[in-house]
C-alpha positions as CSV (number, residue, x, y, z in Angstrom):
1,M,-13.7,5.2,-28.1
2,A,-9.8,5.1,-27.5
3,K,-10.0,4.8,-23.9
4,Y,-12.4,2.1,-23.8
5,G,-10.5,0.5,-26.6
6,L,-7.1,0.6,-24.5
7,R,-9.3,-0.9,-21.5
8,A,-10.6,-4.0,-23.8
9,L,-7.1,-4.7,-25.0
10,A,-5.7,-4.6,-21.4
11,L,-8.4,-7.0,-20.5
12,L,-7.9,-9.4,-23.2
13,Y,-4.1,-9.3,-22.8
14,L,-4.6,-10.2,-19.3
15,L,-7.0,-12.7,-19.5
16,F,-5.3,-15.0,-22.4
17,L,-1.7,-14.2,-20.6
18,L,-2.7,-14.7,-17.0
19,V,-6.4,-15.4,-16.0
20,L,-6.8,-18.1,-18.6
21,P,-4.0,-20.4,-17.8
22,V,-4.5,-20.2,-14.1
23,V,-8.4,-20.9,-14.6
24,L,-7.6,-23.9,-16.5
25,I,-4.7,-25.4,-14.2
26,G,-7.5,-25.1,-11.2
27,W,-10.2,-26.7,-13.5
28,R,-7.8,-29.4,-14.3
29,T,-6.7,-29.8,-10.6
30,F,-10.4,-30.2,-9.2
31,E,-12.3,-31.8,-12.2
32,N,-12.1,-35.2,-10.1
33,G,-13.0,-33.7,-6.8
34,L,-10.8,-33.1,-3.7
35,G,-9.7,-36.7,-3.1
36,P,-7.0,-37.1,-6.0
37,V,-5.7,-33.8,-5.0
38,L,-4.8,-34.6,-1.2
39,E,-4.1,-38.0,-2.5
40,A,-1.4,-36.7,-4.8
41,L,0.1,-34.0,-2.2
42,T,0.3,-36.6,0.6
43,T,2.9,-39.0,-1.3
44,P,6.3,-39.4,0.2
45,Q,7.6,-37.6,-3.1
46,A,5.4,-34.7,-3.0
47,Q,6.0,-34.1,0.9
48,S,9.6,-34.2,0.4
49,A,9.6,-31.5,-2.1
50,F,7.4,-29.5,-0.1
51,R,10.0,-29.9,2.9
52,V,12.8,-29.1,0.6
53,T,11.3,-26.1,-0.9
54,L,10.5,-25.1,2.6
55,I,14.1,-25.5,3.6
56,V,15.9,-23.4,0.7
57,A,13.2,-20.6,1.1
58,F,13.9,-20.3,4.8
59,W,17.8,-20.2,4.7
60,A,17.5,-17.9,1.6
61,V,15.2,-15.5,3.1
62,L,17.1,-15.4,6.4
63,A,20.5,-14.8,4.9
64,N,19.2,-12.3,2.7
65,T,17.2,-10.2,5.3
66,V,20.5,-10.1,7.6
67,F,22.7,-9.4,4.5
68,G,20.2,-7.2,3.0
69,V,19.4,-4.9,6.2
70,G,23.5,-4.6,6.7
71,T,24.1,-3.9,3.3
72,A,21.4,-1.2,3.3
73,I,22.8,0.6,6.2
74,L,26.3,0.2,5.0
75,L,25.2,2.1,1.5
76,V,23.1,4.6,3.1
77,R,24.9,5.6,6.2
78,H,28.4,5.2,5.1
79,D,30.8,6.4,2.6
80,F,33.9,4.2,1.3
81,P,35.9,3.4,-1.9
82,G,33.8,1.3,-4.0
83,K,30.6,2.2,-2.8
84,R,29.0,2.8,-6.4
85,L,30.5,-0.5,-7.6
86,L,28.7,-2.7,-4.7
87,N,25.7,-0.7,-5.3
88,A,25.9,-1.7,-9.1
89,L,26.7,-5.3,-8.1
90,I,23.6,-5.7,-5.9
91,D,21.5,-5.5,-9.2
92,L,23.6,-8.3,-10.8
93,P,21.3,-11.3,-10.3
94,M,18.5,-9.3,-11.9
95,A,20.4,-9.2,-14.9
96,V,22.0,-12.3,-15.2
97,S,20.1,-15.5,-16.2
98,P,19.4,-18.2,-13.5
99,V,20.7,-20.9,-15.5
100,V,24.0,-18.8,-15.7
101,V,24.1,-18.5,-12.1
102,G,23.6,-22.3,-11.4
103,L,26.3,-23.2,-14.0
104,A,28.5,-20.7,-12.3
105,L,28.2,-22.2,-8.7
106,I,28.9,-25.5,-10.2
107,L,32.1,-24.0,-11.6
108,V,33.2,-22.9,-8.4
109,Y,31.7,-25.3,-6.0
110,G,31.5,-28.4,-8.0
111,R,33.6,-31.6,-7.1
112,F,36.3,-31.0,-9.5
113,A,36.7,-27.0,-8.7
114,P,39.4,-26.1,-6.5
115,V,37.1,-24.9,-3.8
116,G,34.4,-27.3,-4.3
117,G,37.1,-30.2,-4.0
118,W,38.7,-28.8,-1.1
119,L,34.9,-28.7,0.6
120,E,34.4,-32.1,-0.7
121,N,37.3,-33.4,1.4
122,L,36.2,-31.9,4.3
123,G,32.9,-33.8,4.0
124,V,30.9,-30.6,2.7
125,Q,29.0,-31.3,-0.4
126,I,27.7,-28.1,-2.0
127,I,26.6,-29.1,-5.5
128,F,23.6,-31.4,-5.8
129,S,22.6,-30.9,-2.2
130,V,20.4,-28.6,-0.5
131,P,23.3,-25.9,0.3
132,G,24.0,-25.3,-3.3
133,M,20.2,-25.1,-3.9
134,V,20.4,-22.4,-1.0
135,M,23.1,-20.6,-2.5
136,A,21.1,-20.3,-5.7
137,A,17.7,-19.2,-3.8
138,V,20.1,-16.6,-2.3
139,F,21.7,-15.3,-5.4
140,I,18.7,-14.7,-7.2
141,S,16.9,-13.2,-4.5
142,L,19.7,-10.8,-3.2
143,P,18.5,-7.6,-4.2
144,L,14.8,-7.7,-2.9
145,V,15.3,-6.9,0.5
146,I,18.1,-4.2,-0.1
147,R,16.4,-2.4,-2.8
148,E,13.2,-2.1,-0.5
149,V,14.9,-1.0,2.8
150,I,17.5,1.9,1.3
151,P,14.5,4.4,-0.1
152,V,13.1,4.0,3.6
153,L,16.7,4.5,5.3
154,E,17.3,7.6,2.9
155,E,13.9,9.1,3.8
156,L,14.2,8.6,7.5
157,G,17.5,10.3,7.8
158,D,20.1,9.7,10.5
159,E,18.8,12.5,12.9
160,Q,17.3,10.1,15.5
161,E,19.7,7.9,15.5
162,Q,22.6,10.7,16.2
163,A,20.2,11.8,18.9
164,A,20.0,8.3,20.3
165,R,23.8,8.1,20.3
166,T,24.2,11.4,22.1
167,L,21.8,10.2,24.9
168,G,24.4,7.4,25.5
169,A,22.7,4.3,23.5
170,G,25.2,1.8,21.9
171,P,25.1,0.6,18.3
172,W,23.2,-2.2,18.9
173,Q,20.4,-0.5,21.0
174,T,20.3,2.4,18.4
175,F,19.5,-0.4,15.7
176,R,16.9,-2.2,17.7
177,R,15.0,1.0,19.0
178,I,15.5,3.5,16.3
179,T,16.6,1.8,12.9
180,I,14.2,-1.6,13.0
181,P,11.3,0.4,13.8
182,G,11.7,2.5,11.2
183,I,12.1,0.1,8.4
184,R,9.8,-2.6,9.7
185,W,7.3,-2.4,6.8
186,A,9.7,-2.0,4.2
187,L,11.7,-4.9,5.4
188,A,8.4,-7.1,5.9
189,Y,7.6,-6.4,2.3
190,G,10.8,-7.3,1.0
191,V,11.2,-10.5,3.0
192,V,7.7,-11.4,1.2
193,L,9.1,-10.8,-2.1
194,C,12.3,-12.8,-1.5
195,L,10.0,-15.5,0.1
196,A,8.3,-15.5,-3.0
197,R,11.3,-15.5,-5.2
198,A,12.9,-18.4,-3.4
199,L,9.7,-20.5,-3.5
200,G,9.0,-20.2,-7.1
201,E,13.0,-20.4,-8.3
202,Y,13.4,-23.1,-11.0
203,G,16.5,-22.4,-13.2
204,A,19.3,-22.1,-10.9
205,V,17.7,-24.6,-8.5
206,A,17.6,-26.8,-11.3
207,V,21.0,-26.7,-12.7
208,V,22.5,-27.2,-8.9
209,S,20.4,-29.6,-7.5
210,G,20.6,-32.7,-9.9
211,R,16.9,-33.1,-9.5
212,L,17.5,-36.0,-7.3
213,V,13.9,-37.5,-6.0
214,E,12.9,-37.1,-2.7
215,K,16.5,-35.4,-1.8
216,T,17.0,-32.3,-3.7
217,Q,13.9,-32.0,-5.5
218,T,11.8,-28.6,-5.0
219,L,8.1,-28.4,-5.8
220,T,8.7,-26.7,-9.3
221,L,11.2,-29.4,-10.1
222,F,8.5,-31.8,-8.7
223,V,5.5,-30.1,-11.3
224,E,8.0,-30.9,-14.2
225,E,9.0,-34.2,-13.5
226,R,5.5,-35.3,-12.6
227,F,4.1,-33.8,-15.6
228,Q,6.9,-35.3,-17.9
229,N,6.1,-38.7,-16.6
230,F,2.5,-38.4,-17.3
231,D,1.4,-38.0,-13.8
232,E,-1.0,-34.8,-14.5
233,A,-2.9,-35.2,-11.3
234,S,0.3,-34.8,-9.3
235,A,1.4,-32.1,-11.4
236,F,-1.2,-30.0,-11.6
237,A,-2.1,-30.3,-7.7
238,A,1.6,-29.2,-7.0
239,A,1.2,-26.5,-9.5
240,T,-2.1,-25.3,-7.9
241,A,-0.3,-25.1,-4.6
242,L,2.4,-23.1,-6.1
243,A,-0.7,-20.6,-7.4
244,L,-2.1,-20.4,-4.0
245,V,1.2,-19.4,-2.6
246,A,1.7,-16.6,-5.3
247,V,-2.1,-15.4,-4.3
248,V,-1.3,-15.3,-0.7
249,T,2.2,-13.7,-1.5
250,L,0.4,-10.7,-3.7
251,L,-2.0,-10.1,-0.7
252,L,0.7,-9.7,1.5
253,T,2.6,-7.5,-0.6
254,K,-0.4,-5.3,-1.2
255,I,-1.0,-4.9,2.8
256,L,2.8,-4.4,3.7
257,R,4.1,-2.3,0.6
258,P,5.3,1.1,2.5
259,K,2.9,3.9,1.2
260,G,4.3,6.5,-1.0
């Protein structure tokens, strides 16, 4: 009885916390048919939100992939002063509120901050523009690729890399033919997690974007803005699109997750 009771409790918990809200959003989205949904998602504001979201996510994933692989190799293959500190700092984005991250970026790169003012004089605007949004997305998804690649590198060891160097392979050739094939599935899994995190980010992006319609409005900000303006059709349509992205991401993570 205890076993079945725990199962029932877990199912009820998931039903009311996860399944029911998602089902209701889907029902409210398509209650008047497919036409209003397509109309809501093809407005200039919605298309701009999709475009900005994809731009921010693309650059965040690219930056975290390059930095993540390099940092993982540095932590696993090398010993240096401050290694433990760097390893601890990598997890900082998981502990800090995204809103605090956005505020910190404003304090550093805002127009009236020393660094931000200097960049403004050079014609580079960070805050209330796409670069600031990319930096916020990079920060909040920073550990995802690194933490997926590090265990695989530790398990692989460096024997094959040493053998390749002994046979005359250069650093780039060793990286391309030995390291990357060994970590490819962990790397793909980390990239998918990073993409999902960047696509769904709200807090830090909301702070640094300025919420400028058709300029710095992502899809999550679009959902909030449309709902607050009583345009429920557009809000539910965009929310359903985000939910579908989440489902696809979940399937990809199940497929790409390294076994063991």
